[in-house]
N, C-alpha and C positions, 0 to 999 in steps of 0.2 A: 843476381843475374841481371844484367842490363840488356833491354830489348831495343833493337833498332827498328823504329817505326818509319815506314815510308810516308813522308809528308803529304804526297799526293793522295795516297790511299786513306790517310788519316783525314785529310780535308774532305774527301768524298764520303767517308764514313760519317763525319760530323754533319755534312750536308744532308745525307740520307736520314740520319737520326732526326735532324731538324724537320725534314720533309715529312717523316712519319708523325712527329709531334704536331706539326701544322695540320695534317690530315685529321688527327685525333680531335684537335680543337675545332676544326671546321665541322666535323660530324657532330660533336657535342653542341656547338652553337646552333647548327641546323635543327637538331632535335629540340633544343630549348625554344627556338623560334616557332617550330611547328606546334609544340605544346602550348605556347602562348596564343597562337592563332586558334587552336581548338578552344581554349578558354574564352577568347574573345567571341568566337562564333557561337558558343553555347550561351554566353551572356546576351548576345544580340538576339538569339532565338527566344530566350526567356522574355526579354523586353518586348519583342514583337508579339509574343503570345499574350502577355498581360496588357499590352496597349492596343491590340488589334480592334477590339470593340470600340474604344474611344476614337481611334483613327478613322474608322468607318463612319461613325456619327459626325465627326468634325468634317470629313470630306463631303458628306451629304449636306451638312449645314452650309458649307462654302458654296456648293453647287446651287442651292436654293437662293443664297444671298446674291450670287452672280446673276442669276436669272432676274431677280427682282430689281437689282441695281441697273441692269441693262434695259429693263422695261421702263423704269423711271427716266433713265437717260434718253431713251427714244421718245418718250411721251413729252418731254420738256426740252425741245431744241433751243428755247430761249436762254436756258442756263449756260449753254455752250458759247454763244456768241460766235465770233469768227475762229476761235481757237480749236473747235471740234473736241474740246475736253472740258471736264469739270473737275476742279481740284478742291479738296477740303483738307482740314488738318489731319484727316485720317487716311488720305490717299487720293487717287484720281481715277477717273474713267475717261478713256479716250476712244475716238472713232477714227478708224483708218480704212481707206479703201484698199482692197487687194484684188489683183486679177491673177488668173491662172489659166494657162492654155491646156485644153484637154484634147488629146488625139486618140480617139477610140480605136482607130484602125491605122496604125503607123504605116503599114505596107501600102495602103490606098493613098495616104497622104504623100508618101514618097513618089508614087507613080503619078499623082496629079501635079506635083511640083516639077517633075521631069517633063511631063507633057506640056505644061505652061511654058517651060524654058524652050521647048521646040517651037511652040506657036509664037512666042514673043522673045526674040533673040536678046533684047535688052534685059530680060529677066534671067538672072544667073542662078541656076539651080544650086550651084556650089555654095552660094551665100545662105541657103536655107536648109542645107543638108550637112550632117556631120558624117564624114567617112573616115574611119580609123583603120589603118592597116599597120600591123606590127609583126615582126618575125615570130614564127612559131618555135619557141625555144625547145619545146619537147621534141619536135621533129629534127631540129638542128643538132640536138645532143647526140644523135646517132651518127653524124658525119665525122670524118677524120679531121684532124687539125689543119691539114693542108687544104681540104675542101672548104673548111670554114674560113680560112684565111682568104681564099678567092672571093668569098662573099663579104669580107670585111668584118668577120667575127673572130674574136679571140676566146679561146677556152681558158678561163681563169681557174687555177687550182689553188685552193686554200686549205689550210689545216686548222681545225678548231681544237682547243684544249678545254676540256670540261672537267670541273671538279665535282665529284659526286660523293655525298656522305654514304657511309656504310649503312645498309639496311638489313635487318634480320628478316629472313624469309620464314615467318612463323610456321607456315604449313610444313615446310621442309624440315625445320627444326623439330617439330612435333613428331613427324614421321621418323626422323633419325633417332629421336629419344625412344620412341615406341619400338623401333627395330633393335636398338641396343639392349632394351629390357628383355626382349624375347630371345636374344642370343646368349 
């Protein structure tokens, strides 16, 4: 008996079979990757456990060496010359000045900047203040598309396709197995 197969249905059937095959491979590969990550994490934890004491000792030794190197560097400015650094075949020690502004009370500083701008018109408060205003997207979300358009806002609709591997819900499987044994 000869069967007439609809080529469109056959193509879809083949595509769906391939789709299922790809999902299977995706799930297997995801599981292999997760197993490898578990192995790597376990190995890293073991290394960390066995090396923790040595790591602490070395960190403390580095801290003490840094303190002593900095003290000798400060004690002997003649070693630096104009360079503000001392280099040896084993590394270098440098001196750099750094400044940092500290604003303990930002609200007071803002008020003082604004007051100075009122007293001295050539002093522009905007040069010394950051003012950021931006649309509240959460509030705008509730508006209709027409109302948004009046404000120059477009609602962008997108669709995301996510591939997820199959996961066994162990608790559910155990309950189902226990329930089938009691029936």
